[in-house]
C-alpha positions as CSV (number, residue, x, y, z in Angstrom):
1,M,0.0,0.0,0.0
2,A,1.2,3.5,-0.8
3,R,2.6,5.5,2.1
4,A,0.1,7.9,3.8
5,I,0.8,11.6,3.7
6,W,-1.3,12.3,6.9
7,S,-2.7,10.2,9.7
8,G,-5.1,11.1,12.4
9,S,-8.9,10.9,12.9
10,L,-12.0,11.9,11.1
11,S,-14.5,13.3,13.6
12,F,-18.2,14.2,13.4
13,G,-20.2,14.8,16.5
14,L,-18.6,12.7,19.2
15,V,-17.5,10.0,16.8
16,N,-13.8,9.7,15.9
17,I,-12.7,7.4,13.1
18,P,-8.9,6.7,12.8
19,V,-7.9,7.4,9.2
20,E,-5.0,7.9,6.8
21,V,-4.9,10.4,3.9
22,H,-3.5,9.1,0.6
23,T,-3.1,11.1,-2.7
24,A,-5.8,10.3,-5.2
25,V,-4.1,11.8,-8.3
26,R,-0.9,11.0,-10.2
27,E,1.3,13.3,-12.3
28,H,2.3,11.5,-15.6
29,R,3.7,14.4,-17.7
30,P,7.5,14.3,-18.0
31,H,9.5,16.8,-16.0
32,F,12.5,18.7,-17.4
33,R,15.7,20.2,-16.2
34,M,17.2,23.4,-17.5
35,L,20.5,22.7,-19.3
36,H,23.3,24.8,-20.7
37,A,22.8,24.8,-24.5
38,K,26.6,24.6,-25.0
39,D,27.4,21.4,-23.2
40,H,24.0,20.2,-21.8
41,S,25.2,20.5,-18.2
42,P,22.4,21.0,-15.6
43,I,21.9,24.6,-14.5
44,N,21.7,25.6,-10.8
45,F,19.7,28.6,-9.8
46,E,21.2,30.8,-7.1
47,R,19.8,33.2,-4.6
48,V,21.1,36.7,-5.6
49,C,20.4,40.0,-3.8
50,Q,18.8,42.5,-6.2
51,K,20.5,45.4,-4.5
52,D,24.2,44.3,-4.4
53,G,24.1,41.4,-6.9
54,K,25.8,39.0,-4.4
55,K,24.8,35.5,-3.6
56,V,22.9,35.0,-0.3
57,A,23.2,32.0,2.0
58,W,20.0,30.2,3.2
59,E,20.7,31.2,6.8
60,D,20.7,34.9,5.7
61,L,17.1,34.7,4.2
62,V,14.0,36.1,5.9
63,K,10.4,36.2,4.7
64,G,8.8,39.5,3.9
65,Y,5.3,40.7,2.9
66,E,5.3,43.4,0.2
67,Y,2.5,45.8,1.2
68,E,3.6,48.5,-1.2
69,K,5.9,48.4,-4.2
70,G,9.4,47.8,-2.7
71,R,8.3,48.1,0.9
72,F,8.1,45.0,3.1
73,V,7.1,43.8,6.5
74,V,9.5,41.1,7.7
75,L,8.1,38.2,9.6
76,T,10.1,36.0,11.9
77,K,9.6,32.3,13.0
78,E,8.0,33.6,16.1
79,D,5.4,35.6,14.1
80,F,4.4,32.5,12.1
81,A,4.2,30.5,15.3
82,A,1.9,33.1,16.9
83,A,-0.4,33.0,13.9
84,A,-0.5,29.2,13.6
85,L,-3.5,27.3,14.7
86,E,-3.3,24.3,17.0
87,K,-1.8,21.5,14.9
88,T,-4.4,18.8,15.6
89,K,-4.5,15.4,14.0
90,R,-8.2,15.6,13.3
91,I,-10.3,16.2,10.3
92,D,-13.2,18.0,11.9
93,V,-16.5,17.7,10.1
94,L,-18.4,20.9,10.8
95,D,-21.6,20.5,8.7
96,F,-23.3,18.0,6.3
97,V,-24.6,19.8,3.2
98,E,-26.5,18.6,0.1
99,A,-24.3,16.7,-2.3
100,D,-25.0,19.0,-5.3
101,A,-24.9,22.3,-3.3
102,I,-21.2,23.1,-3.7
103,D,-20.2,25.1,-6.8
104,D,-17.6,23.1,-8.8
105,R,-15.2,26.1,-8.6
106,F,-14.6,25.4,-5.0
107,F,-13.1,21.9,-5.5
108,D,-9.3,21.7,-5.6
109,K,-7.5,18.4,-5.1
110,P,-8.9,14.9,-4.1
111,Y,-7.4,12.5,-1.6
112,Y,-8.5,9.0,-0.4
113,L,-9.3,8.4,3.2
114,T,-8.5,4.9,4.4
115,A,-9.6,3.4,7.7
116,R,-6.9,2.6,10.2
117,K,-7.2,-0.5,12.5
118,G,-10.4,-0.3,14.6
119,G,-12.1,2.3,12.4
120,E,-13.5,0.1,9.7
121,T,-17.1,-0.2,10.9
122,A,-17.4,3.5,11.7
123,Y,-15.9,4.4,8.3
124,A,-18.4,2.2,6.4
125,L,-21.2,3.6,8.6
126,L,-20.4,7.2,7.8
127,R,-20.1,6.5,4.0
128,Q,-23.4,4.6,4.0
129,A,-25.2,7.3,6.0
130,M,-24.0,10.2,3.8
131,G,-24.9,8.3,0.7
132,E,-28.5,7.5,1.8
133,V,-29.3,11.0,2.9
134,G,-27.5,12.6,-0.1
135,R,-25.2,14.8,1.9
136,I,-21.4,15.3,2.2
137,G,-19.3,16.6,5.1
138,I,-17.6,20.0,5.2
139,A,-14.5,19.8,7.3
140,K,-11.4,21.7,8.4
141,F,-7.9,20.1,9.0
142,I,-4.3,21.0,9.2
143,L,-1.9,19.7,6.5
144,R,1.7,20.8,6.2
145,E,1.2,23.7,8.7
146,T,-1.7,25.1,6.7
147,Q,-5.4,25.0,7.5
148,H,-7.6,23.6,4.7
149,L,-11.3,23.5,4.0
150,A,-12.5,20.1,2.7
151,A,-15.4,18.1,1.5
152,V,-15.7,14.4,2.6
153,E,-18.0,12.2,0.5
154,G,-18.5,8.6,-0.4
155,I,-17.5,7.5,-3.9
156,G,-18.0,3.8,-4.4
157,D,-16.4,2.1,-1.4
158,A,-14.1,5.0,-0.6
159,L,-14.4,8.1,1.4
160,V,-12.8,10.9,-0.6
161,L,-11.6,14.1,0.9
162,S,-11.3,17.0,-1.6
163,T,-9.7,20.2,-0.5
164,L,-11.9,23.2,-1.1
165,R,-11.0,26.8,-1.9
166,F,-12.2,29.4,0.6
167,A,-14.9,31.8,-0.6
168,D,-12.5,34.8,-0.8
169,E,-10.2,32.8,-3.2
170,L,-12.8,32.8,-6.0
171,V,-12.9,35.7,-8.5
172,E,-16.3,37.4,-8.5
173,P,-18.1,36.9,-11.9
174,S,-19.3,40.5,-11.6
175,S,-15.7,41.6,-12.2
176,L,-15.8,40.2,-15.7
177,D,-18.1,40.7,-18.8
178,F,-20.0,37.8,-20.1
179,P,-22.3,37.7,-23.2
180,T,-26.1,37.7,-22.7
181,A,-28.6,35.6,-24.5
182,R,-30.4,38.6,-26.0
183,N,-29.1,38.1,-29.6
184,I,-29.6,34.4,-29.8
185,K,-32.0,33.3,-32.6
186,K,-34.4,30.5,-32.1
187,A,-33.2,28.6,-35.2
188,E,-29.6,28.8,-33.9
189,L,-30.6,27.6,-30.5
190,D,-32.7,24.7,-31.9
191,M,-29.8,23.6,-34.1
192,A,-27.3,23.9,-31.2
193,K,-29.5,21.8,-29.0
194,M,-29.7,19.2,-31.7
195,L,-25.9,19.2,-31.9
196,V,-25.6,18.7,-28.1
197,K,-28.0,15.8,-28.2
198,N,-26.2,14.2,-31.1
199,L,-22.9,14.4,-29.1
200,A,-24.6,13.2,-25.9
201,S,-22.9,10.2,-24.2
202,D,-22.4,8.6,-20.8
203,W,-19.3,9.7,-18.9
204,D,-16.4,7.4,-19.5
205,P,-13.0,8.9,-18.4
206,S,-11.0,6.2,-19.9
207,K,-11.7,7.3,-23.5
208,Y,-10.1,10.8,-22.9
209,E,-6.3,10.7,-23.3
210,D,-3.6,13.3,-22.8
211,E,-2.4,13.4,-26.4
212,Y,0.2,16.1,-25.7
213,K,1.8,13.9,-23.1
214,E,1.8,10.9,-25.5
215,N,3.3,12.9,-28.3
216,L,6.0,14.3,-26.0
217,M,7.0,10.9,-24.8
218,R,7.1,9.7,-28.4
219,V,9.5,12.6,-29.2
220,I,11.7,11.8,-26.2
221,K,11.9,8.0,-27.0
222,A,12.5,8.7,-30.7
223,K,15.4,11.2,-29.9
224,M,16.9,8.6,-27.5
225,K,17.0,6.1,-30.5
226,G,18.0,8.7,-33.1
227,R,14.7,8.2,-35.0
228,E,11.8,10.4,-36.3
229,P,8.8,10.3,-33.9
230,K,5.4,9.0,-35.1
231,L,3.0,11.6,-33.7
232,V,-0.7,11.7,-33.2
233,V,-2.2,14.4,-35.4
234,D,-5.4,16.3,-34.6
235,E,-7.6,15.3,-37.5
236,R,-10.5,17.6,-36.8
237,P,-11.2,19.8,-39.8
238,R,-10.4,23.5,-39.6
239,D,-12.3,25.2,-42.5
240,A,-11.4,28.9,-42.3
241,K,-14.0,29.7,-45.0
242,V,-16.9,28.9,-42.8
243,I,-17.8,32.0,-40.9
244,D,-21.6,31.9,-40.6
245,L,-22.8,30.4,-37.3
246,M,-25.7,28.6,-38.8
247,E,-23.4,27.0,-41.4
248,R,-21.0,25.9,-38.7
249,L,-23.8,24.3,-36.8
250,R,-25.1,22.5,-39.9
251,Q,-21.6,21.2,-40.7
252,S,-21.2,20.1,-37.1
253,L,-24.5,18.2,-37.2
254,D,-23.5,16.5,-40.4
255,Q,-20.2,15.4,-38.8
256,S,-21.8,14.2,-35.6
257,G,-24.2,12.0,-37.5
258,G,-26.0,9.6,-35.1
259,R,-23.4,9.6,-32.4
260,G,-26.0,10.2,-29.7
261,A,-27.1,6.6,-30.2
262,R,-23.8,5.3,-29.1
263,K,-23.6,5.0,-25.4
264,T,-20.8,3.8,-23.1
265,A,-21.4,1.2,-20.5
266,R,-23.6,2.4,-17.6
267,T,-22.7,2.3,-14.0
268,P,-23.9,-0.9,-12.2
269,A,-27.4,-0.5,-10.8
270,S,-26.1,-1.5,-7.3
271,R,-24.7,2.0,-6.9
272,K,-26.8,5.1,-6.4
273,T,-25.8,8.2,-8.3
274,V,-25.3,11.1,-6.0
275,R,-24.0,13.8,-8.3
276,A,-22.2,14.4,-11.6
277,R,-19.4,17.1,-11.6
278,K,-18.7,19.3,-14.6
279,Q,-15.0,18.7,-13.9
280,G,-15.7,15.2,-15.3
281,R,-16.2,12.8,-12.5
282,K,-19.5,10.9,-11.9
283,R,-19.8,10.5,-8.2
284,H,-21.5,7.5,-6.5
285,A,-22.4,6.6,-3.0
286,A,-22.6,3.0,-1.8
287,A,-26.2,1.8,-2.0
């Protein structure tokens, strides 16, 4: 089993469930080092003072908050310690909210919660209860010295903890300009709806691949062998002559054909659908 990044307890009411937190996502894209073009030697980045141009040792660094251009308030270790919250080993569930009530923009990164010894029954009980009432937990916890807001929900057999953004981290839509529906013509809307229906399908994440990553790895492997890479090409047509919206819709409908009739395999009936996220994950609670 993968090593846990956090261990403690998940608490709601007077119930404490011993749990561990495991990462739920993997980074597959290749990572790169910066090299000297002349001899391909790795480059080290140094800490240089902007004022005198000299290198600065780690022990001579302090942290500063820039409140005006070029003006800083310096914070010491004692300042950070004074501001820090009690470093508990608990994920404290504060509320249970409706499963579809949270705006998708709040969700950040998912983690798996696993039950530690002695917590199996309470873990399954919480997962079952939340699924049957259609609610998810809203919690706070400390991870790597920082307080996080989080959602705890049942997905299949797992309890998944997703870190959430705080309300003040979201940009207000009112600060931006968005088009209204005033100028939409009924014929255009009807045709757009037909196109959406033709492209309708069940959510199947396995059919969406990172083609950029695949191409990048093909390039890397080909260069290692001194060969030309065989790359995936985007074959979708790009007709620059088509500028009329209705004509674009008509051509799109012709290309989509009867795709709406082709469906991917449905989720087993033994699981009750709780909510579907725009971010592309169909969420289930254990029935």
